[in-house]
C-alpha positions as CSV (number, residue, x, y, z in Angstrom):
1,M,-60.7,314.8,142.8
2,R,-62.4,317.8,144.3
3,R,-66.0,318.2,143.5
4,N,-65.7,321.9,142.6
5,R,-63.2,320.8,139.9
6,F,-65.4,318.1,138.4
7,L,-67.6,320.4,136.4
8,S,-64.7,322.2,134.7
9,A,-63.0,319.0,133.9
10,A,-66.3,317.5,132.6
11,A,-66.6,320.5,130.3
12,L,-63.0,320.0,129.2
13,V,-63.9,316.5,128.2
14,A,-66.8,317.7,126.2
15,A,-64.6,320.3,124.4
16,I,-61.9,317.8,123.7
17,S,-64.3,315.1,122.4
18,V,-65.6,317.4,119.7
19,T,-62.4,316.9,117.8
20,A,-61.5,313.4,119.0
21,T,-62.7,311.5,116.0
22,A,-60.4,313.5,113.8
23,C,-57.3,313.2,115.8
24,T,-57.1,309.9,117.6
25,G,-53.8,308.6,118.9
26,S,-52.0,305.7,117.3
27,A,-50.8,302.5,119.0
28,E,-47.5,303.1,117.2
29,N,-45.3,306.1,117.8
30,T,-45.7,308.0,114.6
31,A,-44.5,311.3,116.0
32,K,-41.7,312.7,113.8
33,D,-40.4,315.6,115.9
34,D,-36.9,315.4,117.3
35,P,-37.1,315.8,121.1
36,N,-33.5,317.0,121.1
37,A,-34.2,319.8,118.6
38,K,-34.8,323.4,119.9
39,T,-38.6,323.8,120.2
40,T,-41.5,325.2,122.2
41,I,-44.4,323.1,123.6
42,N,-47.7,324.2,125.1
43,F,-48.8,322.8,128.4
44,W,-52.4,323.5,129.4
45,H,-53.6,322.9,132.9
46,G,-56.5,324.0,135.2
47,W,-54.7,325.1,138.3
48,N,-55.4,328.7,139.4
49,A,-54.6,329.1,143.1
50,P,-51.4,331.2,143.5
51,K,-49.4,328.5,145.3
52,E,-50.6,325.8,142.7
53,V,-49.5,328.0,139.8
54,K,-46.2,328.7,141.5
55,G,-45.6,325.0,142.0
56,I,-46.3,324.3,138.3
57,E,-44.0,327.1,137.2
58,E,-41.2,326.0,139.4
59,N,-41.4,322.4,138.1
60,V,-41.5,323.7,134.5
61,A,-38.3,325.7,135.3
62,R,-36.6,322.5,136.5
63,F,-37.6,320.7,133.3
64,E,-36.3,323.6,131.1
65,K,-33.0,323.5,133.0
66,A,-32.7,319.8,132.4
67,H,-33.9,320.1,128.8
68,P,-32.5,323.5,127.6
69,N,-33.7,322.8,124.1
70,I,-37.4,322.7,125.1
71,K,-39.2,325.8,126.2
72,V,-42.6,325.3,127.8
73,N,-45.4,327.8,127.3
74,V,-47.7,327.3,130.3
75,I,-51.3,328.2,130.2
76,G,-53.3,327.7,133.3
77,N,-56.9,328.2,134.5
78,I,-58.2,327.3,131.1
79,N,-61.5,328.7,129.9
80,D,-63.5,325.9,128.4
81,D,-64.8,328.0,125.5
82,K,-61.2,329.0,124.6
83,L,-60.1,325.4,124.9
84,N,-62.9,324.2,122.6
85,Q,-62.1,326.8,120.0
86,A,-58.4,326.1,120.1
87,L,-58.9,322.3,119.8
88,R,-61.3,322.9,116.8
89,S,-58.8,325.1,115.1
90,G,-55.6,323.1,116.1
91,G,-52.4,324.7,115.0
92,S,-49.3,325.8,116.9
93,K,-51.2,327.6,119.5
94,G,-53.1,324.5,120.7
95,P,-51.9,322.3,123.6
96,D,-49.3,319.7,123.3
97,V,-49.6,318.5,126.9
98,V,-52.9,318.5,128.7
99,S,-53.7,317.8,132.4
100,S,-57.1,316.9,133.9
101,F,-58.3,316.8,137.5
102,T,-61.0,314.1,136.8
103,T,-59.9,310.5,136.8
104,S,-63.4,309.3,136.2
105,N,-63.3,310.8,132.7
106,I,-60.3,308.6,131.7
107,G,-62.7,306.2,130.0
108,K,-63.8,308.9,127.7
109,F,-60.3,310.4,127.2
110,C,-58.9,307.0,126.1
111,S,-61.8,305.5,124.2
112,S,-62.5,308.6,122.1
113,G,-58.9,309.4,121.4
114,A,-59.0,312.8,123.1
115,F,-55.7,311.8,124.7
116,A,-53.0,310.1,122.5
117,D,-52.0,306.5,123.3
118,L,-48.9,306.6,125.5
119,K,-47.9,303.0,124.9
120,P,-45.2,303.7,122.2
121,F,-43.7,306.5,124.3
122,I,-43.6,304.3,127.5
123,E,-42.0,301.4,125.6
124,K,-39.4,303.7,124.0
125,S,-38.5,305.1,127.4
126,K,-38.4,301.5,128.9
127,L,-40.5,302.8,131.8
128,D,-41.6,300.1,134.2
129,L,-45.0,301.3,135.3
130,E,-45.6,298.7,137.9
131,K,-42.4,299.5,139.7
132,T,-43.1,303.2,139.4
133,F,-46.7,303.8,140.4
134,P,-49.2,302.3,142.9
135,K,-51.6,299.9,141.2
136,V,-54.7,302.0,141.8
137,M,-53.1,305.0,140.1
138,L,-52.2,302.8,137.1
139,D,-55.8,301.6,137.0
140,Y,-57.3,305.1,136.8
141,T,-55.0,306.3,134.0
142,Q,-56.0,303.6,131.5
143,F,-59.2,302.2,130.0
144,E,-59.8,298.7,128.6
145,G,-56.0,298.2,128.2
146,K,-55.3,301.5,126.5
147,R,-53.1,303.9,128.5
148,C,-53.7,307.5,127.5
149,A,-52.4,309.2,130.7
150,L,-50.0,309.0,133.6
151,P,-50.7,310.1,137.1
152,L,-49.5,313.4,138.4
153,L,-50.0,313.6,142.2
154,A,-53.0,312.0,143.9
155,D,-55.8,312.7,146.2
156,A,-56.4,310.3,149.1
157,Y,-59.5,310.6,151.3
158,G,-59.5,310.0,155.0
159,L,-61.3,311.0,158.2
160,Y,-60.4,314.3,160.0
161,Y,-61.4,314.7,163.6
162,N,-61.3,317.4,166.2
163,K,-59.0,316.0,168.9
164,D,-60.2,318.6,171.5
165,A,-63.8,317.5,171.0
166,F,-62.8,313.9,171.3
167,E,-61.0,314.5,174.6
168,K,-64.0,316.5,176.0
169,A,-66.3,313.6,175.0
170,G,-63.9,311.0,176.5
171,I,-63.1,309.5,173.1
172,T,-59.5,308.2,172.8
173,E,-59.3,306.7,169.3
174,P,-60.8,307.5,165.9
175,P,-63.6,305.1,164.8
176,Q,-62.4,302.2,162.6
177,T,-65.8,300.8,161.6
178,Y,-69.1,302.4,160.5
179,S,-70.9,301.2,163.7
180,E,-68.1,302.9,165.7
181,L,-68.4,306.1,163.5
182,S,-72.2,306.2,164.2
183,A,-71.6,305.8,168.0
184,V,-68.8,308.4,168.1
185,A,-70.8,310.9,165.9
186,K,-73.8,310.7,168.2
187,K,-71.6,311.1,171.2
188,L,-70.0,314.3,169.7
189,T,-73.3,315.8,168.6
190,K,-74.6,318.7,170.6
191,P,-78.2,319.7,169.8
192,K,-79.3,323.4,169.8
193,G,-82.9,324.3,169.2
194,D,-84.0,322.6,166.0
195,G,-80.4,322.4,164.9
196,F,-77.0,321.7,166.3
197,E,-74.3,323.5,168.3
198,Q,-71.9,320.8,167.0
199,L,-72.6,317.8,164.7
200,G,-70.4,314.8,165.2
201,F,-70.3,314.0,161.4
202,M,-72.2,315.3,158.4
203,P,-73.3,312.2,156.4
204,A,-75.6,313.8,153.9
205,Y,-74.6,313.5,150.2
206,H,-74.9,317.2,149.7
207,G,-72.3,317.6,152.5
208,Y,-68.8,318.5,151.5
209,E,-67.0,315.5,149.9
210,T,-69.5,313.0,151.3
211,T,-70.4,311.6,147.9
212,T,-71.4,308.1,147.0
213,E,-68.1,307.3,145.3
214,H,-66.1,308.6,148.2
215,Y,-68.1,306.5,150.7
216,L,-67.6,303.5,148.5
217,G,-63.9,303.8,148.9
218,S,-64.5,301.9,152.2
219,W,-66.1,299.0,150.3
220,G,-64.1,298.8,147.1
221,P,-66.9,297.5,144.9
222,E,-66.7,296.3,141.3
223,Y,-68.6,298.9,139.3
224,F,-68.9,296.7,136.2
225,D,-68.9,293.0,135.6
226,K,-66.7,291.1,133.2
227,D,-69.1,291.9,130.4
228,G,-69.0,295.6,131.0
229,K,-72.4,295.7,132.5
230,S,-73.2,297.8,135.6
231,N,-72.7,296.0,138.8
232,V,-74.7,298.3,141.1
233,A,-77.6,295.8,141.6
234,K,-75.3,292.7,141.8
235,D,-72.4,293.7,144.0
236,P,-73.7,293.8,147.6
237,A,-71.3,296.6,148.4
238,F,-73.6,299.2,146.8
239,A,-76.7,298.3,148.8
240,E,-74.6,298.0,152.0
241,M,-73.1,301.4,151.6
242,L,-76.4,303.1,150.8
243,T,-78.1,301.5,153.7
244,T,-75.2,302.4,156.1
245,Q,-75.2,306.0,155.0
246,K,-78.9,306.4,155.3
247,K,-78.8,304.9,158.8
248,L,-76.2,307.5,159.7
249,V,-78.5,310.2,158.3
250,D,-81.4,309.0,160.3
251,D,-79.5,308.5,163.5
252,L,-78.2,312.0,163.4
253,G,-81.6,313.7,163.0
254,G,-82.8,313.0,159.5
255,I,-82.1,314.6,156.1
256,K,-84.3,317.7,156.7
257,K,-82.7,318.6,159.9
258,L,-79.2,317.9,158.6
259,D,-79.8,320.0,155.4
260,R,-81.0,323.0,157.5
261,F,-77.7,322.8,159.4
262,R,-75.7,322.3,156.2
263,N,-77.1,325.5,154.8
264,T,-75.3,327.4,157.6
265,F,-71.9,326.2,156.4
266,G,-69.2,328.4,155.0
267,D,-67.5,327.8,151.7
268,E,-65.8,324.4,151.3
269,F,-62.5,325.9,150.3
270,G,-62.6,328.9,152.6
271,A,-61.6,329.6,156.2
272,Q,-65.2,329.1,157.3
273,H,-65.4,325.5,156.4
274,P,-67.6,323.7,159.0
275,F,-64.6,321.6,160.2
276,H,-62.5,324.6,160.7
277,T,-65.3,326.4,162.7
278,G,-66.0,323.4,164.9
279,Q,-69.5,323.0,163.5
280,V,-68.7,319.4,162.6
281,A,-66.3,317.4,164.7
282,M,-65.4,314.8,162.0
283,Q,-65.1,315.3,158.3
284,L,-64.5,312.9,155.3
285,D,-62.1,314.8,153.1
286,G,-58.9,314.8,151.0
287,E,-55.4,315.4,152.0
288,W,-55.5,319.1,151.0
289,R,-57.9,319.8,153.9
290,L,-54.9,319.4,156.3
291,G,-53.0,322.2,154.8
292,M,-56.1,324.4,154.5
293,A,-57.1,323.8,158.2
294,T,-53.5,324.5,159.2
295,D,-53.5,327.7,157.2
296,A,-56.9,328.7,158.8
297,K,-55.2,328.4,162.2
298,V,-58.1,326.3,163.7
299,P,-58.2,326.6,167.5
300,F,-58.0,322.8,168.1
301,E,-55.6,319.9,167.5
302,I,-56.4,318.1,164.2
303,G,-56.4,314.3,164.0
304,V,-56.2,312.3,160.8
305,A,-57.1,308.7,160.2
306,P,-58.3,306.4,157.4
307,M,-62.1,306.4,156.9
308,P,-63.9,303.7,158.8
309,V,-64.7,300.5,156.9
310,P,-67.8,298.1,157.1
311,D,-68.0,296.1,160.3
312,S,-67.7,292.9,158.2
313,R,-64.5,294.1,156.6
314,K,-62.5,295.4,159.5
315,D,-59.4,293.7,158.2
316,T,-59.4,296.2,155.3
317,Y,-59.0,299.2,157.6
318,G,-56.5,301.6,156.2
319,R,-57.9,301.6,152.7
320,G,-59.5,304.7,151.1
321,F,-60.8,306.4,148.0
322,L,-58.1,307.7,145.5
323,S,-58.2,310.0,142.6
324,G,-55.8,312.5,141.2
325,T,-54.5,314.7,138.4
326,V,-53.5,313.0,135.1
327,M,-51.3,314.1,132.2
328,G,-51.7,313.3,128.6
329,I,-50.6,314.3,125.1
330,A,-52.9,316.1,122.8
331,P,-53.2,313.8,119.7
332,Q,-53.2,316.8,117.3
333,S,-49.8,317.9,118.6
334,K,-47.0,317.9,116.1
335,K,-44.5,317.8,118.9
336,Q,-45.4,314.6,120.7
337,N,-41.9,313.4,121.4
338,A,-41.1,316.7,123.1
339,A,-44.4,316.6,124.9
340,W,-43.6,313.1,126.3
341,E,-40.3,314.5,127.7
342,L,-42.3,316.9,129.9
343,I,-44.8,314.3,130.9
344,E,-42.1,311.7,131.8
345,F,-40.2,314.4,133.8
346,M,-43.2,315.6,135.8
347,T,-44.8,312.3,136.5
348,T,-41.8,310.0,137.2
349,G,-38.9,312.3,138.3
350,T,-38.7,311.9,142.0
351,E,-37.4,315.5,142.6
352,A,-40.2,317.0,140.4
353,V,-42.9,314.9,142.0
354,V,-41.8,315.6,145.6
355,A,-41.4,319.3,144.9
356,F,-44.9,319.6,143.4
357,S,-46.4,317.6,146.3
358,N,-44.7,319.9,148.8
359,A,-46.0,322.9,146.9
360,I,-49.7,322.1,146.7
361,N,-50.1,319.5,149.6
362,N,-51.2,316.7,147.3
363,V,-50.0,313.0,147.6
364,P,-47.0,311.9,145.6
365,S,-47.8,309.5,142.8
366,T,-44.7,307.4,142.6
367,F,-43.2,304.8,145.1
368,E,-39.9,306.7,145.1
369,A,-41.4,310.0,145.9
370,L,-43.7,308.5,148.6
371,K,-40.6,307.4,150.5
372,S,-38.5,310.4,149.9
373,P,-36.9,312.1,153.0
374,D,-37.6,315.4,151.2
375,L,-41.4,315.2,151.6
376,K,-42.8,317.9,153.8
377,G,-46.4,318.7,154.9
378,P,-48.3,319.3,158.1
379,E,-48.3,316.7,160.9
380,G,-50.5,313.8,160.0
381,F,-49.9,314.0,156.2
382,R,-48.2,310.7,156.3
383,T,-51.5,309.1,156.9
384,F,-52.5,310.0,153.4
385,H,-49.3,308.5,152.0
386,E,-50.2,305.2,153.7
387,I,-53.8,305.3,152.3
388,A,-52.4,305.8,148.8
389,Q,-50.2,302.8,149.1
390,H,-52.7,300.5,150.8
391,S,-53.4,297.4,148.6
392,R,-57.2,297.8,149.0
393,S,-57.5,301.5,148.3
394,N,-59.5,302.1,145.1
395,S,-61.0,304.4,142.6
396,P,-64.2,303.9,140.4
397,A,-63.9,302.1,137.1
398,G,-64.1,304.3,134.1
399,A,-66.6,304.2,131.2
400,V,-66.8,305.4,127.6
401,N,-69.2,308.2,128.7
402,G,-66.9,309.4,131.5
403,D,-68.4,309.9,134.9
404,A,-72.1,309.6,133.9
405,H,-72.4,306.4,135.8
406,L,-71.1,308.1,139.0
407,N,-73.5,311.0,138.5
408,S,-76.4,308.6,138.1
409,L,-75.4,306.7,141.3
410,Q,-75.1,310.1,143.2
411,E,-78.6,311.1,142.1
412,F,-80.0,307.8,143.2
413,G,-78.2,308.3,146.5
414,Y,-80.0,311.6,146.9
415,Q,-83.4,310.0,146.3
416,Y,-82.7,307.0,148.6
417,E,-81.3,309.3,151.3
418,K,-84.6,311.4,151.5
419,G,-86.8,308.3,151.4
420,A,-88.1,308.7,147.9
421,V,-86.9,305.2,147.0
422,K,-88.8,302.6,149.0
423,D,-87.5,299.4,147.4
424,L,-83.7,299.5,147.3
425,K,-83.2,296.3,145.4
426,A,-85.6,297.3,142.7
427,G,-84.2,300.8,142.5
428,L,-80.7,299.5,142.0
429,E,-81.8,297.2,139.3
430,K,-83.4,300.1,137.5
431,L,-80.3,302.2,138.0
432,A,-78.2,299.4,136.5
433,Q,-80.4,299.4,133.4
434,Q,-80.1,303.2,133.1
435,I,-76.3,303.1,133.4
436,D,-76.1,300.3,130.7
437,T,-78.4,302.2,128.4
438,D,-76.4,305.4,128.7
439,I,-73.1,303.6,128.0
440,A,-74.6,301.9,125.0
441,K,-75.8,305.2,123.6
442,A,-72.3,306.7,124.0
443,K,-70.5,303.9,122.0
């Protein structure tokens, strides 16, 4: 999901894992509460923007109308210290339902027992997961066969482009391969002094959303082999992506020049985002950017397309990186059956999923919601629906230590990007050893 949410979600994982060993979920539904009894459950989430909070509250109101015996106490914008303290103490004030923005922490959620095993609830409800959710969303809500979460809306990443800038440059179509992206980016770049009046594309890893895992969505690599060992040195996709990205950086002026320009950018989630202001003509970003750019009343026509793919894999064009919000049950909850009613309603109910998608401009997470005529959104939003359903779209594999392997890869990317790593093959082999060691220590 969005990088600014990764830190709070990672802290949430740390807070939850403190108590995980004492309250792991069971493979059998041992919950004793009657979901038909009059009760109150606590739902903790991290949304804080007014329209997001409103969207949650409206969906909870729909749930309470459909389940008049269950009242939901909603607590948003969770402070991690408060969360940690509440989970340590447990009791009736703690959460029954928990949501997270970070799919890369599912490995830790599931393996530690921080989220309860949902298998018994799913079986009791006779929920056919494969007919309900796209495969990649099912993949990022389970770990090593244990399903401890269900998807609640998704983020799909694509390429935004300034149609006015394209027209002025005589470019008629968005690039579909990385060689085309490089050519178009150079054509759209307008130098100014030692910087730029306009940059065709910001490829640097410190740029907004241009992270290693987001780029890798165009390659779809296997992060781990069948034995659970890091694949970064064995799957050629990693070296290909790193090489491709570095060539983009070098072709557009080098990392020092790009970083100087990047330091002039406005806030990622504000009206002065560099795509909004025209400082960059193309932007790798998630579906929410479309609504933000529309709200910012940008003075140009916005184009949306899938991210380019490697030249050797042009037949996979249309794929993309996916992540999303997940929902789970707190294992210490004494009201797990009632908690499941809320999760099932919010994650599988077409009306609820569509309404929440419309409210916060995220991608629906069920097949039925994706084809609903009630879906709204700015022009071009359908592109992200198509990316979400593409058979080759992907998300990084999880690990018992959460997103540590992705952070290590990102750090390696920084070093390679600036030229500190001279031998890519040797560097990736060392990185794989580090990732394997970190995972072994976490078990």
